[in-house]
KENU-677730 format. One record per residue (C-alpha): residue in three letters; x, y, z. Coordinates in steps of 0.02 Angstrom, whole numbers, padded with zeros to 5 digits, always signed. Example, Ala and Ser with C-alpha at 12.3 -4.5 7.8 and 13.67 -1.06 7.14 Angstrom:
ALA+00615-00225+00390/SER+00684-00053+00357/
// end
This chain:
MET-02287+01388+01121/PRO-02135+01483+01060/PHE-02039+01597+01180/PRO-01915+01698+01073/TYR-01860+01806+01221/TYR-01773+01656+01299/LYS-01653+01650+01152/LEU-01505+01736+01234/LEU-01520+01641+01397/LEU-01523+01470+01316/ALA-01387+01505+01189/SER-01245+01447+01302/PHE-01327+01277+01318/LEU-01382+01252+01140/LEU-01212+01289+01061/ILE-01141+01115+01095/PRO-01045+01067+00937/SER-01040+00902+00845/TYR-00911+00790+00929/SER-00825+00638+00857/LEU-00678+00575+00960/ILE-00636+00445+00832/ALA-00681+00439+00648/GLN-00745+00263+00613/GLN-00761+00201+00435/GLN-00863+00043+00429/ASP-00807-00097+00317/THR-00952-00194+00247/GLN-00848-00352+00241/THR-00809-00344+00428/GLU-00961-00253+00492/GLN-00986-00386+00623/LEU-00830-00319+00712/ILE-00904-00146+00737/CYS-00974-00117+00911/PRO-01164-00097+00905/LEU-01219+00084+00898/PRO-01362+00141+01009/GLU-01513+00216+00921/PHE-01604+00366+00994/LYS-01774+00422+00936/THR-01778+00598+00870/ILE-01934+00696+00915/SER-02024+00757+00760/THR-02067+00943+00767/ASN-02104+01086+00650/SER-01935+01167+00691/SER-01893+01172+00506/LEU-02030+01302+00487/LEU-01952+01417+00618/ASP-01825+01552+00584/LYS-01645+01504+00617/GLY-01600+01533+00799/THR-01781+01537+00859/ILE-01817+01434+01015/GLN-01975+01332+01034/ILE-02031+01259+01202/LEU-02166+01126+01211/SER-02242+01062+01374/ASN-02402+00991+01448/PHE-02415+01124+01584/THR-02349+01302+01596/SER-02355+01427+01740/ILE-02280+01600+01772/GLU-02245+01660+01950/LYS-02246+01851+01980/ASP-02188+01880+01802/GLN-02014+01824+01858/GLN-02006+01635+01837/ALA-02082+01524+01704/ILE-02105+01339+01746/PHE-02136+01205+01614/LYS-02190+01030+01667/GLY-02235+00866+01586/GLY-02145+00809+01429/VAL-02048+00971+01411/THR-01955+00992+01247/LEU-01842+01138+01201/ILE-01797+01151+01017/LYS-01673+01264+00930/ASP-01620+01231+00750/ASN-01563+01046+00748/GLN-01541+01038+00937/GLN-01664+00988+01070/ILE-01679+00945+01254/THR-01814+00845+01340/ALA-01845+00847+01528/ASP-01980+00820+01657/GLU-01971+01000+01716/VAL-01888+01162+01659/ALA-01885+01324+01758/PHE-01825+01492+01694/ASN-01789+01640+01809/ARG-01789+01803+01714/LEU-01710+01908+01854/ASN-01549+01810+01875/ALA-01555+01740+01696/GLU-01545+01558+01749/LEU-01617+01401+01674/ARG-01637+01239+01770/ALA-01700+01070+01712/SER-01733+00914+01812/GLY-01798+00739+01791/GLU-01745+00626+01649/ILE-01645+00748+01542/HIS-01596+00703+01363/PHE-01499+00824+01256/GLN-01486+00789+01068/ARG-01395+00866+00924/GLU-01295+00804+00776/GLY-01145+00711+00845/VAL-01192+00685+01027/ASN-01327+00623+01145/VAL-01315+00670+01329/PHE-01421+00601+01472/ALA-01415+00690+01641/ASN-01506+00709+01807/GLU-01490+00897+01821/LEU-01454+01042+01703/SER-01418+01224+01741/ALA-01378+01368+01623/SER-01329+01544+01673/GLU-01305+01698+01568/SER-01180+01768+01693/SER-01065+01616+01684/ASN-01099+01597+01497/ALA-01097+01407+01521/THR-01210+01258+01547/SER-01183+01118+01672/LEU-01254+00942+01673/SER-01237+00828+01824/GLY-01239+00639+01832/ALA-01218+00631+01643/SER-01187+00493+01518/TYR-01146+00532+01337/PHE-01148+00440+01171/LEU-01057+00500+01015/ALA-01168+00485+00862/GLY-01107+00380+00717/ASN-00973+00283+00814/PRO-00969+00177+00972/GLY-00880+00306+01080/HIS-00971+00336+01244/GLY-00943+00364+01430/ARG-00999+00441+01592/ALA-00960+00601+01685/GLY-01000+00666+01857/LYS-01018+00837+01779/ILE-01016+00908+01602/VAL-00984+01094+01573/VAL-01021+01172+01403/THR-00959+01348+01366/ALA-01040+01469+01245/ASN-00905+01440+01114/GLY-00940+01254+01118/ASP-00793+01190+01222/LEU-00836+01038+01326/THR-00765+00990+01496/LEU-00802+00821+01576/ILE-00766+00802+01763/ASP-00734+00627+01836/SER-00768+00550+01667/SER-00737+00392+01567/PHE-00724+00350+01383/THR-00731+00185+01288/THR-00786+00112+01122/CYS-00830-00057+01197/HIS-01006-00106+01246/GLY-01065-00203+01398/GLU-01077-00172+01583/VAL-00891-00202+01605/PRO-00802-00138+01447/ASP-00646-00227+01386/TRP-00553-00062+01401/GLN-00593+00114+01455/LEU-00505+00278+01492/LYS-00546+00364+01654/ALA-00489+00539+01698/SER-00517+00672+01828/GLU-00549+00795+01686/ILE-00567+00785+01498/SER-00574+00945+01394/ILE-00632+00942+01213/SER-00624+01078+01081/VAL-00683+01034+00907/GLU-00627+01201+00838/GLU-00447+01163+00885/ASN-00467+00975+00855/LYS-00397+00948+01027/GLY-00441+00837+01172/GLU-00347+00836+01337/ALA-00359+00712+01479/PHE-00287+00745+01652/ASN-00241+00610+01778/ALA-00293+00477+01653/ARG-00301+00292+01696/PHE-00312+00159+01562/GLU-00411+00009+01625/ILE-00437-00165+01557/LEU-00589-00255+01627/ASP-00597-00125+01766/VAL-00415-00160+01813/PRO-00299-00007+01800/VAL-00146-00048+01693/LEU-00076+00124+01649/TYR-00075+00296+01727/VAL-00040+00452+01622/PRO-00039+00624+01706/TYR-00079+00708+01540/LEU-00142+00644+01374/SER-00186+00735+01212/PHE-00290+00661+01072/PRO-00390+00715+00917/VAL-00578+00740+00930/THR-00621+00741+00744/ASP-00564+00643+00593/GLU-00434+00776+00556/ARG-00250+00739+00587/LYS-00172+00782+00754/SER-00003+00754+00833/GLY+00005+00610+00955/LEU+00063+00433+00993/LEU+00019+00289+00877/GLU+00006+00104+00919/PRO+00169+00025+00980/THR+00241-00135+00906/ILE+00325-00266+01015/LYS+00424-00408+00938/SER+00584-00509+00952/SER+00711-00595+00841/ASN+00874-00689+00862/LYS+00973-00554+00773/SER+00903-00401+00865/GLY+00830-00469+01026/PHE+00678-00392+01109/GLU+00609-00245+01008/VAL+00489-00104+01050/GLU+00439+00029+00924/LEU+00337+00179+00982/PRO+00290+00298+00839/TYR+00239+00478+00869/TYR+00142+00571+00734/ILE+00174+00758+00707/ASN+00045+00859+00612/ILE+00154+01003+00552/ALA+00031+01087+00434/GLU-00114+01046+00319/ASN+00006+00982+00186/TYR+00155+00928+00293/ASP+00171+00793+00423/ALA+00302+00680+00500/THR+00321+00524+00606/VAL+00461+00496+00730/ALA+00479+00319+00798/PRO+00610+00267+00926/ARG+00647+00082+00904/TYR+00732-00006+01048/MET+00825-00168+01009/SER+00895-00255+01162/LYS+01045-00327+01067/ARG+01085-00181+00952/GLY+01032-00023+01040/LEU+00915+00123+01009/GLN+00871+00166+00828/LEU+00775+00319+00768/LEU+00653+00302+00623/THR+00588+00462+00544/GLU+00467+00497+00402/PHE+00426+00668+00327/ARG+00289+00691+00197/TYR+00233+00841+00096/LEU+00100+00885-00032/VAL+00118+01049-00127/ASN-00002+01076-00273/ASP+00035+00932-00392/GLN+00198+00885-00303/GLN+00208+00753-00168/GLY+00354+00669-00086/GLN+00423+00578+00064/LEU+00591+00574+00153/ASP+00632+00426+00267/ILE+00785+00412+00378/GLU+00832+00263+00486/TYR+00982+00292+00601/LEU+01073+00183+00728/HIS+01221+00274+00804/LYS+01308+00119+00873/ASP+01264-00063+00839/ASN+01313-00169+00988/GLU+01310-00327+00883/VAL+01452-00277+00765/GLN+01632-00232+00800/SER+01632-00073+00698/ASP+01593+00092+00786/ASP+01520+00166+00627/ALA+01339+00220+00626/ARG+01218+00115+00526/TYR+01084+00202+00427/LEU+00965+00199+00278/TRP+00884+00348+00195/ARG+00763+00359+00050/TYR+00687+00506-00042/GLN+00535+00485-00156/HIS+00449+00620-00258/ILE+00322+00625-00398/GLY+00236+00775-00473/ASN+00168+00865-00624/PHE+00233+01038-00667/SER+00100+01065-00799/ASP-00007+00962-00915/ASN+00151+00908-01006/PHE+00292+00891-00878/ARG+00311+00754-00749/ALA+00452+00725-00623/HIS+00496+00568-00527/VAL+00634+00536-00400/ASP+00670+00378-00300/TYR+00841+00380-00218/ALA+00902+00274-00074/SER+01069+00244+00010/ILE+01129+00128+00146/SER+01275+00124+00268/ASP+01331-00055+00236/ASP+01281-00207+00135/ASN+01211-00306+00281/TYR+01099-00169+00351/LEU+00941-00248+00279/VAL+00993-00421+00336/ASP+01035-00370+00514/ILE+00913-00230+00554/GLY+00781-00237+00417/SER+00675-00098+00343/LYS+00497-00073+00283/HIS+00566-00005+00119/TYR+00659-00158+00058/ASN+00664-00346+00079/SER+00807-00419+00178/ASN+00857-00520+00024/ASP+00867-00372-00096/ALA+01034-00364-00185/TYR+01029-00181-00237/LEU+00947-00013-00204/TYR+00867+00072-00353/GLN+00912+00255-00380/ILE+00828+00359-00515/GLY+00784+00538-00557/GLU+00673+00570-00707/LEU+00597+00719-00797/ALA+00473+00681-00936/TYR+00383+00788-01066/PHE+00226+00727-01155/GLY+00175+00821-01311/GLU+00037+00789-01436/ASN+00146+00694-01560/TRP+00310+00669-01467/GLN+00379+00640-01294/GLY+00547+00655-01210/ILE+00623+00582-01052/MET+00784+00632-00966/LYS+00841+00524-00821/VAL+00990+00480-00716/GLN+00993+00303-00650/ASP+01103+00202-00535/PHE+01101+00046-00426/GLU+01183+00034-00256/VAL+01240-00146-00265/LEU+01242-00245-00103/GLY+01361-00388-00071/ASN+01484-00473-00186/HIS+01392-00435-00347/VAL+01457-00364-00510/GLN+01455-00175-00503/SER+01322-00109-00620/TYR+01330+00043-00733/LYS+01243+00206-00697/THR+01172+00318-00833/VAL+01218+00501-00812/PRO+01110+00545-00902/GLN+00998+00451-01022/ILE+00892+00556-01140/GLU+00753+00477-01244/ILE+00649+00564-01377/SER+00512+00478-01477/SER+00374+00532-01595/ALA+00240+00458-01705/THR+00167+00538-01863/GLU+00013+00475-01954/LEU+00044+00436-02138/GLY-00135+00454-02196/PHE-00144+00286-02288/LEU-00156+00103-02236/ASN-00175+00162-02056/GLY+00014+00181-02058/GLN+00127+00293-01956/PHE+00309+00346-01956/ASP+00395+00312-01788/ILE+00561+00378-01730/TYR+00652+00341-01568/SER+00818+00416-01517/GLU+00924+00392-01363/LEU+01081+00469-01290/SER+01158+00376-01142/ARG+01314+00398-01040/PHE+01373+00244-00942/GLU+01492+00261-00795/THR+01549+00144-00656/PRO+01661+00161-00502/ASN+01744-00004-00549/THR+01903+00052-00638/ASP+01925-00120-00715/LEU+01770-00095-00822/PRO+01754+00018-00975/GLU+01641+00170-00987/ALA+01545+00228-01139/SER+01431+00354-01224/ARG+01296+00281-01337/TYR+01194+00368-01472/HIS+01050+00270-01548/VAL+00916+00313-01677/GLU+00779+00195-01734/ALA+00658+00253-01868/GLY+00534+00168-01983/PHE+00356+00131-02035/THR+00220+00027-01952/PHE+00058-00029-02033/PRO-00062-00103-01904/ILE-00223-00189-01957/ASN-00339-00242-01816/ARG-00509-00321-01842/PRO-00619-00425-01726/ALA-00584-00581-01831/TYR-00400-00553-01869/PHE-00249-00439-01854/PHE-00095-00409-01959/ASN+00044-00289-01912/SER+00196-00252-02019/GLU+00349-00153-01970/PHE+00502-00090-02065/LYS+00637+00003-01969/LEU+00819+00053-01977/MET+00927+00053-01819/GLN+01085+00158-01808/THR+01197+00153-01653/TYR+01361+00242-01617/TYR+01476+00205-01468/GLU+01620+00302-01393/GLN+01706+00185-01269/GLU+01838+00233-01141/ARG+01952+00148-01014/ILE+01974-00005-01123/SER+02093-00133-01046/SER+02236-00205-01147/GLY+02193-00362-01242/SER+02009-00320-01247/LYS+01908-00342-01407/LEU+01821-00176-01376/GLU+01850-00032-01495/LYS+01858+00153-01450/THR+01724+00199-01577/VAL+01596+00080-01652/GLU+01456+00109-01777/ARG+01318-00018-01802/THR+01181-00009-01933/LEU+01045-00140-01938/PRO+00879-00149-02030/LYS+00728-00238-01955/ALA+00575-00314-02037/ARG+00432-00389-01939/PHE+00265-00466-01988/HIS+00143-00523-01854/GLY-00032-00588-01887/GLY-00167-00694-01811/ILE-00345-00758-01837/ASN-00483-00776-01708/PHE-00603-00924-01730/ASP-00746-00962-01611/ARG-00886-01088-01597/ASP-01024-01139-01478/ALA-00978-01285-01367/ASN-01059-01387-01230/TYR-00950-01460-01092/PHE-01007-01541-00930/GLY-01185-01486-00962/SER-01143-01302-00983/LYS-01138-01192-01136/TYR-00976-01105-01183/THR-00896-01008-01324/GLN-00734-01092-01375/THR-00602-00994-01468/LEU-00452-01046-01571/GLU-00324-00907-01595/PRO-00172-00954-01699/GLN-00040-00821-01730/LEU+00121-00814-01829/GLN+00265-00691-01832/TYR+00415-00673-01945/LEU+00563-00568-01889/TYR+00718-00525-01988/ILE+00875-00436-01925/PRO+01040-00471-02014/ASP+01193-00540-01925/LYS+01317-00415-01855/ASP+01475-00448-01754/GLN+01454-00350-01592/SER+01601-00416-01493/ASP+01685-00245-01503/ILE+01542-00168-01399/GLY+01537-00180-01210/VAL+01383-00237-01113/TYR+01315-00090-01014/ASP+01128-00111-00990/THR+01084-00271-01081/ALA+01020-00440-01020/THR+00928-00589-01091/LEU+00738-00576-01090/GLN+00622-00716-01038/ASP+00567-00841-01168/ASP+00391-00861-01100/TYR+00240-00873-01213/GLN+00216-00685-01228/GLY+00402-00664-01261/LEU+00391-00772-01417/PHE+00318-00625-01512/ARG+00437-00489-01459/ASP+00550-00406-01586/LYS+00708-00427-01482/ARG+00797-00555-01374/PHE+00884-00434-01257/SER+00841-00283-01152/GLY+00945-00130-01188/LEU+01037-00094-01350/ASP+01212-00166-01328/ARG+01160-00327-01410/ILE+01037-00340-01554/ALA+01024-00524-01595/GLU+01019-00586-01774/ALA+00846-00646-01818/ASN+00790-00747-01968/GLN+00651-00837-01879/TYR+00467-00864-01864/SER+00366-00885-01704/TRP+00206-00982-01696/GLY+00078-00994-01559/VAL-00097-01058-01529/THR-00218-01005-01393/SER-00386-01081-01353/ARG-00511-01010-01227/LEU-00676-01061-01150/LEU-00794-00916-01113/ASP-00955-00940-01018/GLN-01118-00855-01066/SER-01067-00696-00974/ASN-00904-00693-01073/THR-00800-00736-00919/GLU-00642-00829-00963/LYS-00648-01001-00881/LEU-00503-01087-00968/ARG-00354-01031-01073/LEU-00219-01140-01150/SER-00074-01070-01252/VAL+00077-01155-01331/GLY+00209-01094-01452/ARG+00393-01082-01495/ILE+00522-00994-01603/VAL+00594-01082-01756/TYR+00763-01015-01813/LEU+00801-01016-01998/ASN+00987-00982-01972/ASP+01123-01062-01866/SER+01198-00910-01781/ASN+01062-00889-01650/ILE+01135-01027-01543/ALA+01256-00908-01456/VAL+01284-00722-01458/ASN+01449-00661-01388/GLU+01468-00786-01246/GLU+01629-00697-01196/GLN+01522-00553-01133/GLY+01415-00671-01029/ILE+01257-00659-01135/ALA+01196-00807-01234/ALA+01042-00829-01340/ASP+00964-00992-01281/LYS+00895-01116-01405/SER+00713-01102-01440/ALA+00607-01179-01303/LEU+00428-01237-01311/ALA+00329-01111-01208/ALA+00159-01152-01137/ASP+00037-01056-01028/MET-00119-01118-00938/TYR-00259-01033-00841/LEU-00412-01115-00763/ARG-00549-01031-00664/ALA-00651-01172-00590/ASN-00771-01052-00502/ASN-00769-00887-00410/GLN-00656-00960-00276/TRP-00536-01081-00363/GLN-00407-01029-00490/PHE-00258-01118-00568/ASN-00122-01046-00678/GLY+00047-01105-00735/ASN+00179-01089-00868/ILE+00327-01189-00930/GLN+00476-01167-01045/TYR+00530-01338-01107/SER+00680-01376-01216/THR+00635-01511-01340/GLU+00817-01532-01394/SER+00884-01575-01222/ASN+00719-01639-01152/THR+00737-01526-01000/THR+00628-01394-00918/ASN+00709-01223-00917/LYS+00579-01138-00809/SER+00407-01176-00739/GLN+00283-01106-00615/LEU+00117-01169-00549/ASN-00005-01074-00437/VAL-00161-01143-00353/ASP-00274-01012-00274/TYR-00427-01026-00166/ARG-00506-00860-00114/GLN-00674-00874-00030/ASN-00660-00696+00032/ARG-00523-00584+00098/ASP-00517-00679+00263/ASN-00509-00855+00191/ILE-00367-00873+00066/PHE-00260-01019+00013/GLN-00116-01015-00112/LEU+00006-01151-00165/ASN+00156-01104-00274/HIS+00288-01211-00358/ARG+00436-01126-00442/TYR+00575-01206-00543/SER+00721-01133-00640/ARG+00862-01235-00711/ASN+00990-01095-00711/VAL+00992-00956-00581/SER+01171-00892-00569/GLY+01231-01066-00613/SER+01119-01158-00490/THR+00953-01248-00504/LEU+00810-01176-00404/GLU+00654-01271-00350/GLN+00540-01205-00214/LEU+00369-01243-00144/SER+00268-01111-00049/LEU+00106-01121+00047/LEU+00012-00968+00107/SER-00152-00973+00201/SER-00270-00857+00294/VAL-00415-00936+00386/ARG-00557-00856+00484/LEU-00573-00974+00632/THR-00714-00883+00719/LYS-00794-00712+00711/GLU-00650-00643+00815/TRP-00503-00761+00780/GLN-00399-00762+00620/PHE-00251-00874+00575/VAL-00115-00831+00449/GLY+00022-00951+00398/ARG+00163-00955+00271/TYR+00290-01088+00228/THR+00423-01099+00092/GLN+00529-01254+00063/ASP+00688-01267-00041/LEU+00663-01435-00127/LYS+00841-01443-00194/GLN+00933-01413-00031/LYS+00794-01491+00072/ARG+00776-01349+00196/SER+00646-01223+00249/LEU+00672-01047+00185/GLU+00531-00966+00282/SER+00397-01013+00407/TYR+00269-00899+00488/ALA+00118-00928+00599/GLY+00010-00789+00667/LEU-00151-00776+00767/GLN-00254-00620+00782/TYR-00399-00586+00898/GLU-00508-00440+00848/SER-00662-00379+00940/CYS-00765-00227+00898/CYS-00655-00113+01005/TRP-00481-00189+01015/ALA-00367-00317+00934/VAL-00209-00413+00977/ARG-00090-00502+00860/VAL+00037-00637+00906/ALA+00150-00712+00773/TYR+00306-00820+00760/HIS+00426-00812+00613/ARG+00581-00902+00555/HIS+00670-00865+00391/ILE+00840-00885+00311/ASN+00970-00749+00327/SER+01083-00680+00193/ASP+01264-00624+00218/LEU+01303-00490+00090/ASP+01451-00401+00168/GLU+01600-00515+00184/PHE+01727-00375+00205/ASN+01674-00239+00328/TYR+01593-00357+00452/SER+01679-00521+00411/ASN+01716-00557+00594/GLU+01533-00555+00643/ASN+01441-00719+00669/ARG+01272-00723+00583/ASP+01156-00869+00608/GLU+01092-00953+00453/PHE+00914-00923+00511/ASP+00826-00786+00607/SER+00674-00818+00715/GLY+00567-00722+00838/PHE+00392-00665+00883/VAL+00282-00512+00859/VAL+00151-00446+00980/GLN+00044-00297+00931/PHE-00105-00216+01017/VAL-00230-00104+00932/ILE-00357-00004+01032/LYS-00496+00046+00913/GLY-00569+00217+00931/PHE-00428+00292+01032/GLY-00273+00350+00940/SER-00321+00242+00791/GLN-00429+00277+00640/LYS-00461+00093+00606/SER-00631+00015+00621/THR-00559-00153+00571/VAL-00379-00211+00583/GLY-00368-00351+00454/THR-00224-00470+00422/GLN-00170-00421+00247/ASP-00001-00355+00303/MET+00033-00521+00392/PHE-00009-00612+00232/ASN+00097-00502+00118/SER+00254-00477+00222/SER+00344-00635+00168/ILE+00503-00664+00069/PHE+00408-00690-00092/GLY+00245-00605-00045/TYR+00067-00648-00091/LYS+00022-00624-00273/ARG-00164-00597-00282/PRO-00238-00691-00430/TYR-00330-00598-00566/PHE-00515-00626-00592/LEU-00545-00540-00757/ASN-00702-00531-00862/ASN-00669-00523-01049/
// end
């Protein structure tokens, strides 16, 4: 029967909030690594028919003594809203406003299940106490025991002589024991006093005070440490601390101790304001014990992206470094140790209905003994497209203003003005396409700091027309191969490009380089990036592609081959004095094969039929059963990379050995110099509540700074190990750890193959 007058007396007990010490997000692909969650039967009642806040008490027997004490026995159930308590006996004393329960007590509400031997609630103390309690957090494997649990009226929870773990079993792999644990969901704050961290019931760490989050919201606190070693830095320990500054601001501060070099500080600050977001990273080492210089070594990087309205967008990515060998010696998560420059750009773009404009400043901080590049301060681009109203044509215009500067006083500087305008007439049909283009290109240069004897002129004007015709036909037929039905296509295409010859030796090279002559590049309308060189073109490009599509239109096989045929003789070389040459036409081929959902092959080659040599080639073999079982074999060849021939073979693999054990390996071999460039082997053990990773690495070092630190001895190779522990459900939001970062963090990285449906 309902007893509404008990409402005030029971309120202190029935206000227990929903607790979640750790937010667990289950991954369906690794669900077997999630600790099993206990299931508790919820008693079905008609509480949904009661008014909010009304208390209902159900029991087999009820008695009232002298109108002062009510006693409920036999399957007693107290229900209020979505909360309930079951017990063998419940007694309520109206005079002193006390409630006591005994027997097998089970308290339930969203977020928590508590089992206890005794329960007492008092209006005077405005709190509820449970003795001999064990608790289970709903929705995640967090659970533990407590000698006593005290619940205040505002929902704060105090656990005396308690434990917490996410592991299951009589003896958990790890658990946290404390003399007192206080939890407040409202403040997202948990505090543990006199805490002991135990592994298999063996104490391994004592912490007088520990703070942690109790919901999935962010909270300041320690993150998982990383322990590793290397020849160049020695033994390393990195201990990050997360700082939750505000709802839209946070930071991470990570001291990194390197036994050979000293103590480095890594900081990261992030912000999110309306449509603006950014990040500032600073890495600082005051004194490097491994180098003779007393100068500090640092790296900082600022990144920002945001929209000011529906039309304006801003982008900034700027980084700077103390010395050229910083990445080689110390390393950074922002760049690869073999990177030769740091990209620096600031950009503001406007997107209108028929036109768009971009203003940017761009620079490169060049590392090592490389040619100093030009910076653009600024570069302004404006483009627009206007429909003509006939033949699906449009009038396009592109204009650019660029200023090129360099700190190298031996090189010239320049301002460049370029306008390109003309008509395009695209025709696209399922069976064919034909695009025609007629444009006029006008460029004006003002060049400064010209050295004596140079062919460069102070002012240069260049006017060039361009005509381009590009068309293709799509044939298909039904085919039957190896007992399966396919649709086979034949897709020939042809392009003619005309640009007259123009002597450009009086123009410097500021932002221009040769583009790749791969299969897709055969049908471009230019041979060079940038505008300093516009190659003469009186040529046609041909290409043929054939595909096999299965009955679900999935591409199973693709073969493409083509080349450029020059109709004039001047394309052999373009201004070789400036270091840019137009290579002779090469036969370009591309191949893709998808044997099944796991196996995939792709490759390409650029082959010179005149010299019977391969200019470039690449072959990839991929096996991907799932994200835990991956195999990739790569072969790369290039006949001319800075005057040298490159040929490399790489093998990457990730293998699930057992339910808990995962292996990751990488190996790259230089076939020309017959040496290993990189080797890596890692093992990871992951249970439902913790993980450990052990890995060994060895890779080649670069030496980019031969001036400031020329007296330092750097080994040709660096090697070391990495050990990392992850305790799931305590200070970590991860339900599964995974090994993707182990697989990706190589010199060349893992390029995931594409599985596309046409």
